KETIMI-939138 format. One record per residue: residue number from 0; y, x, z of N, C-alpha, C in turn; residue in three letters. Coordinates in pm, whole numbers, always signed. Each point is the difference from the previous one (the first is absolute). Example, Ala and Ser with C-alpha at 12.3 -4.5 7.8 and 13.67 -1.06 7.14 Angstrom:
BEGIN
R    k     npy     npx     npz    capy    capx    capz     cpy     cpx     cpz    r
R    0    -569   +1319    +780    +119     -89      +0    +120     +90      +0  ALA
R    1    +105     -35     -72    +119     +82      +6    +109     -77     +73  SER
% end
This chain:
BEGIN
R    k     npy     npx     npz    capy    capx    capz     cpy     cpx     cpz    r
R    0   +5131  +10396   +4446    +131     -72     +24     +66     -29    -163  MET
R    1     +32    -146     +34     +51     -52    -167    +117    +111      -9  PRO
R    2     -16     -15    -121    +148     +89    -105    +148     -41     +96  LEU
R    3     +32    -153      -1    +111     +14     -21     +80     -44    +197  HIS
R    4    -132      -6     +38     -31     -47    +167    +138     +57     +49  LYS
R    5     +58     -37     +80    +140     +64     +70     -42     +74    +118  ARG
R    6      +0    +144     +38     -68     +68    +113     +97      -9    +107  TRP
R    7     -74     -28     +96     +80      -4    +110     -76     +67    +149  SER
R    8     +35     +49     +73     +10     +87    +124    -162     -40     +43  GLU
R    9     -32    -154      +9    -130     -12     +16     -96     +60     -73  GLU
R   10     +27     +31    -122     -85     +71     -58     -68    +132     +83  SER
R   11     +96     +77     +75     -19    +118     +52    -128     -17    +101  ILE
R   12    -103     +92     +11     -53      +9     +82     +51      -2    +162  PRO
R   13     -81     -60     +61     +90     -64    +133     +38    +125    +104  ALA
R   14     -94    +146     -14     +38    +109     +81    +106     +72     -73  GLU
R   15     +26     -55    -103    +125     +99     -87    +130     -91      +3  GLN
R   16     -31     -70      +5    +151    -121     -26    +116     +35    +106  ARG
R   17     -34     +40    +112    +130     +32     +99     +66    +136     -87  PRO
R   18     -59     +73     -32     +45    +104     -65     +61      +7    -131  SER
R   19     -35    -140     -86     +93     -38     -81    +189      -3     -17  TRP
R   20     +46     -83     +86    +107     +16     -15    +102    +116     +47  PRO
R   21     -88     +99     +95     +13    +131     +42     +35     +78     -68  VAL
R   22     -54      +8    -134     -34     +97     -95    +112     -89    -117  LEU
R   23     +31     -87     -38    +106     -27     -58    +129      +2     +78  LEU
R   24     +33      +9    +128    +143     +30     +91     +14    +124     -41  ALA
R   25    -126    +125     +20     +42    +169      +3     +24     +10    -171  GLU
R   26     -68     -50     -71     +14     +16    -186    +153     -58     -51  GLN
R   27     -20     -90     +90    +169    -117     -58     -40     -50    -161  HIS
R   28    -162     -69     +62     -18     -80    -121     -48     +30     -89  GLY
R   29     -61    +138      +9     -52     +45    -151    -121     +97     +33  VAL
R   30    -114     -70     -95    -126    +106     +29     -85     +29    -129  VAL
R   31     -34     +56     +23    -111     +32    -154    -186     -96     -14  ASN
R   32      +3     +89     -63    -169     -78     -72     -79     +22     +90  THR
R   33     -14    +113    +103    -103     +46     +81     +13     -34    +144  ARG
R   34    +121     -73     +41     +21     -71    +103      -2    -152     -21  GLN
R   35     +29     -35    -115     -24    -175     -29    -171     -23     -12  LEU
R   36     -79    +155     -81    -140    -100     +12     -58     +40    +135  ARG
R   37     +94    +122    +114     -43     -28    +111     -33    -105    +104  ALA
R   38    +117    -116     -47     +28    -100     +44     -57    -122     -45  TYR
R   39     -76     +10    -127     -93    -108     -18     +59     -67    -152  GLY
R   40     +88     +73     -60     +47     -48    -139     -87     +75    -167  HIS
R   41     -30     -97     -32    -122     +59    -144    +113     +10     -75  SER
R   42     +22     +81    -162     +90     +15     -41     +52    -115    -101  VAL
R   43    -158     -93     +37     +82    -121     -72     +98     -87     +65  ALA
R   44     -48      -6    +175    +148     -29     +42     +94     +38     +19  ASP
R   45     +38    +177     -14     +93     +54     -20     +62     -77    -146  ILE
R   46     -56     +24     -49     +86     -71    -194     +34    -133     +44  GLU
R   47     -82     -65     +20     +69    -156     +37    +116      +3     +77  ALA
R   48     +42     +95     +82    +111      -9     +96     +96     +72     -73  ASN
R   49     -35     +83     -67    +100      +6     -89     +36     -59    -107  LEU
R   50     -40     -69    -111     -17     -76     -98     +70    -146    +102  ASP
R   51     -27     -29    +130    +112    -105     +68    +127     +25     +32  ALA
R   52     +15    +144     -17    +110     +57     +16     +55     -65    +215  GLY
R   53    -124     +30     +44      -4     +11    +162     +27    +149     +47  ARG
R   54     -23     +82     -74     -27    +186     +10     +74     +34    -144  TRP
R   55     +20    +125      +6     +37     +40    -127     -34    +186      -2  GLN
R   56     -33     +38    -114     -91    +154     +11    +185     +64     -25  ARG
R   57     -50     +83     +98    +125     +99     +28     +17    +156    -122  VAL
R   58     -98     +31     +26     -71    +155     -41    -173     -24     -60  LEU
R   59     -62     +65     -59    -151     -42     -36     -72     +38    +159  PRO
R   60     -70    -107      +3     -86      +9    +114     +93     -44    +115  ARG
R   61    +122     -31     +50    +103     -39     +49     +80    -138      -2  VAL
R   62     -12     -85    +115     +63    -158      +5     +63     +16    +114  TYR
R   63    +118    -113     -31     +39     -47    +103     -32    -122     +42  ALA
R   64     +20     -53    +141     -67    -117     +19     +79    -106     +15  MET
R   65    +103     +20     -80    +158     -88     -19     +31     +24    -145  PHE
R   66     +76    -110     -56     +86     +21     -92    +139     +78      +5  THR
R   67     +94     -13     -69    +143     +38      -5      -4    +136      +8  GLY
R   68    +107     +76      +2     +44    +126     +35     -60     +54    +125  THR
R   69     -38    +112     -31     -22    +103    +121     +65     +90     +52  LEU
R   70     +21     +15    +138    +103     +68     +83     -51    +115     +13  SER
R   71    +101     +98      -5     -28    +157      +7    -160     +43     +69  ARG
R   72     -23     -23    +150     -85     -11     +53    -132     -14     -64  PRO
R   73     +18    -139     -53    -114     -28    -100     -55     +49    -131  ALA
R   74     +98     +73     -47      +3     +75    -119     -62    +130     +65  LYS
R   75     +28     +58     +50      +6    +130     +83    -207     -45     +52  ILE
R   76      -3    -106     +52    -183     -16      -7     -68     +17    -121  GLN
R   77     +86     -86     -74     -71     -32    -128     -40    +169     -78  ALA
R   78    +103     +62     +28     -12    +144     -71    -136     +89     +61  ALA
R   79     +65     -39    +113    -121     +93     +63    -165     -48     +18  LEU
R   80     -46    -114      -8    -109     -62     -37     -51     +21    -143  LYS
R   81    +106     -13     -76     -54     +62    -151     -24    +137     -19  TYR
R   82     +67     +82     +76     -55    +146      -6     -91     +76     +94  GLY
R   83     -38    -109     +69    -173     +14     +25     +48     +81    +172  GLY
R   84    -162     +57      +4     +17     +18    +153     +69    +143     +41  GLY
R   85     +62     +60     -87     +83    +156     +52    +119     +20     -23  HIS
R   86     +54    -109     -17    +144     -27     -63     +66     +40    +125  VAL
R   87    +149     +45     -52     +79      +3     +63    +140     -48     -35  VAL
R   88     +84     -54     +54    +169     -14     -41     +43    +148     -21  LEU
R   89     +62     -23    -153    +119    +152     -27     +82     +14     -46  SER
R   90    +102     +74     -32    +123     +40    -109     +86     -82    +106  HIS
R   91     +78     -84     -90     +69     -84     +17     -15     -78    +124  ARG
R   92    -130    -110     -38     -29    -103    +120     -20     +64    +141  THR
R   93     -50    +148     +11     -49     +45    +125    +150     +40     +42  ALA
R   94     +90     +65    -103    +107     +27     +63     +80    -119     +78  ALA
R   95      -5     -97     -64     +88    -141     +48    -125     -34    +159  GLU
R   96    -101      +9     -18     -58     -48    +116     +20    +120    +142  GLU
R   97     +20    +119     -43     +67     +85     +91    +116      +5     +26  TRP
R   98     +85     -74     -34    +137     -53     -24    +104    +119     -60  GLY
R   99      -5     +65     -62     +46     +95     -96     +41     -50    -114  LEU
R  100      +2    -125     -36     +54     -80    -118      +3    -109     +49  LEU
R  101    +122     -76     -36     +11    -112     -16    -109     -96     -75  PRO
R  102     -43    -106     +42    -105    -118     -74     +66     -24    -114  VAL
R  103     -76      -8    -156     +41     -46    -103    -100     -86     -37  ILE
R  104     +66     -69     -85     -80    -118     -81     -89    +123    -101  GLU
R  105    -133      +6     -32     -66     +82     -51    -164     +23     -13  GLY
R  106     -46     +78    -103    -145      +8     +48     -66     +57    +158  PRO
R  107    -124     -22      +0     -47     +46    +125     -38    +168     -24  VAL
R  108     +30    +129     +21     -61    +103     -63    -112     +80     +89  GLU
R  109    -123     -42     -29    -105    +108     +90     -69    +103     -81  ILE
R  110     -71     +82    +136     -85     +78     -58    -147     +31     +36  THR
R  111     -81     -36    -153    -137      +4     +53     -82    +146      -9  VAL
R  112    -104     +12      +1     -92    +152     -19     +16      -7    -149  PRO
R  113     -19    +118     -24     -15     +48    -152     -87     -35     -91  TYR
R  114     -95     -98     +39    -129     -47     -32     -15    -153      -7  THR
R  115    +117     -60     +78     +19    -149     -21     +10    -102    -134  SER
R  116     -79     -48      +1     +78     -92    -146     +87    -110     -14  SER
R  117     +77     +22    +125    +125    -113      -1    +106     +85    -114  ALA
R  118     +75     -78     -21    +122     +48    -143     +92     -66     +43  VAL
R  119    +106     +63     -64    +193     -76     +30     -56    -166     -44  SER
R  120     +26    -137     +65     +50     -94     -66    +178     -58      +4  CYS
R  121     +72     +43     -16    +132      -9     -10      +1    -205     -56  PRO
R  122    +116     -42     +87     +90     +74     +45     -36      -8    +174  PRO
R  123    -114     -27     +16     -45     -31    +147     -29    +161    +128  LEU
R  124     -94     +60    -133     -36    +135     +90      -8    +140     -74  VAL
R  125     +43     +96     +36      -2    +106     -81    -121    +121     +87  ILE
R  126    -100     +64    -103    -122     +61     +74     +30    +150     -10  VAL
R  127     -17     +94    +123     +46    +116     -20    -147     +70     +48  HIS
R  128     -60    +137     -83    -118      -7     +89      +1    +167     +60  ARG
R  129     -66     +19     +80     +26    +146     +80    -153     +22     +34  SER
R  130     -26    +162      +2    -160     +71      +9     +19      -3    +169  ARG
R  131    +124      -7     +80     -22     +60    +107    +104    -108     +54  ALA
R  132     -52    -129     +20     +38    -137     +84     +10      +0    +115  LEU
R  133    -145     +62     +15     -56      +1    +173     +90     +77     +49  PRO
R  134    +111    +117     -56    +110     +88     +93    +100     -47     -20  HIS
R  135      +1    -117     -76    +127     -45     +14     +73    -121     +26  ILE
R  136    -119     -70     +55     -30    -186     +53     +17     +24    +170  ALA
R  137     +61    -115      +9     +44      +9    +138     -80    -188     +44  ILE
R  138     -91     +20     +87      +3    -126    +111    +115     -84     +23  ARG
R  139    +103     -58     -53     +80     -92     +28     -36    -120     -48  THR
R  140     +73    -102     +44     -56    -138     -57    +158     -50     -63  SER
R  141      +6     -24    -127    -123     +32    -134     -19    +178     +23  PRO
R  142    -125     +19     -14     -19    +186     -78     +92     +35     -78  PRO
R  143     +86    +127      +9     +75     +41     -87      -2    +167     -23  ARG
R  144     +56     +62     -92      +1    +133     +49     +84     +75     +56  THR
R  145     -14    +119    +102     +63     +65    +103    +193     -18     -34  ARG
R  146     +46      +8     +82    +140     +32     -64     +62     +63     -76  MET
R  147     -92    +121     +59     +64    +174     -62     -54     -68    -193  THR
R  148    -107     -46     +36     -64     +10    -179     +77    -109     -77  ASP
R  149     +46     -59     +75     +66    -143     -62    +103     +56     -52  THR
R  150     +66     +92    +123    +140     +38    -100     -12    +110    -113  ILE
R  151    -118     +87     +63     -54     +38    -176      +2     -50    -133  ILE
R  152     -70     -98     +27     -33    -119     -91    +122     -34     -69  ASP
R  153    +107     -34     +81    +118     -92     -31     +93    +145    -124  LEU
R  154      +3    +132     +71     +57    +114     -58     -79     +40    -153  ALA
R  155    -115     -15     +51     -49     +13    -142     -17     -94    -128  THR
R  156      +6    -100     +17     +18     -89     -83    +128      -5     -64  ALA
R  157     +91     +58     +34    +127      -3     -60      +4    +161     -61  GLN
R  158     -64     +23     -81     +30    +132     -24     +65     +31    -108  ARG
R  159     +37    +134      -7    +130      -5     -76     -65    +121    -171  THR
R  160     +30      +0     -87     -94     +62    -119      +9     +72      -7  PRO
R  161     +29    +143    +159     -88    +124     -25    -126     -31     +87  LYS
R  162     -23     -98     +53     -86     -44     +64    -145      -8     -82  TRP
R  163    -107     +95     +46    -112     -64     -78    -116     -55     +94  ARG
R  164    -103     -25     -66    -148    -111     +87     -29    +148     +61  PRO
R  165    -133     +18     +89     -25     +64     +35    -139     -27      +8  ILE
R  166    -108     +16    -120    -143     -51      +0     -60     +74    +164  PRO
R  167    -117    -128     +38     -80     +82     +77    -155     -42     -12  TRP
R  168     -94     +47     +65    -118     -31     -29    -102     -25    +172  SER
R  169     +90     +57     +84     -56     -31    +156     +98     -41     +86  THR
R  170     -13     -70     +99     +86     -17    +105     +75     +81     +62  SER
R  171     -68    +145     +26     +89     +95     +47    +113     +40     -99  SER
R  172     -38     -38    -135     +85     +82     -82    +140    -112      -4  VAL
R  173     -34    -143     -16     +78     -95     +36     +88     +37    +124  GLU
R  174     -51     +27    +104     +96     +32     +96     +66    +138     +37  ALA
R  175     -20     +82    -106     +73    +104     -34     +83     -61     -75  LYS
R  176     -11     -31     -48    +150     -52    -167     +45     -79    +123  SER
R  177     -17     -96     +67     +97    -126     +52     +99    +109    +145  ARG
R  178     -90    +147     +18     +89     +93    +135     +79     +15    -110  TRP
R  179     +11     +65    -168     +78     +70     -71     +76     -98      -4  ARG
R  180     -18     -79     +14    +120    -128    -109     +57     -50    +140  ARG
R  181     -15     -10    +109    +125     -19    +112     +54    +127     +18  TRP
R  182     -53    +121     -22    +119     +89      +0    +108     +11    -120  ARG
R  183     -64     -19     -74    +119     -19    -144    +105    -125     +29  ILE
R  184     -69     -93     +44     +88    -100     +52    +110      -1     +92  ALA
R  185     -59    +107    +127    +101     +28    +107     +66     +89     -74  CYS
R  186      +9     +98     -99     +73     +82     -21    +105     -63     -72  SER
R  187     -43     -80     -70     +92     -68    -124     +78    -126     +80  SER
R  188      +1      -7    +127    +100     -83     +67     -40    -165     -32  GLY
R  189    -125     -45     -24    -107    -123     -32     +59     -42     +97  ARG
R  190    -109     +92    +123     -11    -109    +144     +54    +117     +74  LEU
R  191     -63     -47    +105     +47     +23    +138    -126    +133     +45  SER
R  192     +11     +99     +32    -147     +61     +62     -36     -24    +140  ALA
R  193     -55    -146      +2     -71     -79    +103    -143     +74      +7  THR
R  194      -9    +105     -65    -137     +46      +8    -108     -44    -125  GLY
R  195     -94    +110      -5     -83     -38    -144    -129     -26     +17  PRO
R  196     -32     -71    -113     -70    -105      +3    -124     +20     +76  PRO
R  197     -46     -99     +44    -114      -7     +65    -145     +48     +14  SER
R  198     -53     +97     +77     -79    +109     -37     -18    +107     -86  GLY
R  199    +141     +23      +0     -17    +166    -119     +81     +87     +96  THR
R  200    +101     -68     +74     +39    +153     +82     -69    +102     +57  ALA
R  201    -114     -54     +64    -108    +118     +58     -93     +57    -123  SER
R  202     +58     -30    -107    -116     +47    -119     +73     +83    -130  ARG
R  203    +129     -47     +25    +101    +116     -97    +107     +61     +34  PHE
R  204      +9    +104     -18    +134     +91     +63    +108     -28    -124  SER
R  205    +138     +23     +50    +117     -23     -69     -39    +114    -123  ALA
R  206    -120     +86     +17     +40    +104    -133     -84     -49     -57  ALA
R  207     -66    -140     -14     -84     -27     -91     +62     -37    -139  ASP
% end
């Protein structure tokens, strides 16, 4: 493919062509490099469309198939595509999706596995890490942390000076830490007793 040839849907293999507009609609016009390559784009083709101003690079390996300002759903899709295959919305963004907080302009907050290479890219995305991601995530659309875990994340993000980070080395230790932080937050009146963090109530008693 010539370096500056304008790409069109006709370049997509015929059997894949019907799914291209569906993909763009579902992801609000945002795709990652892997998806572009799957639909027939070479690296040179991607760069040519970026240089020509037809597309825009939103985050590393993430592109918008349009120019101009991204909508909130497009920003969320960009953050999720950037985070990788096991990423969820978390903290303030998850709270907004749950209806716990009003939607405001700001970075999208995501949580990724502890071993992920993704890092925060202000002002668009803030990256958090968790060793217990399978236990705190829920398969909504878009995926996010469970409501109780979202509340805990919000409470612990507002630590007072007497609070100290609790180190952990395994998912079970992190789960126990989340249970204790939930109890502390409830006892201090910082959140209502809506239930313990997911996956911990049956594992740790009030005496822990």
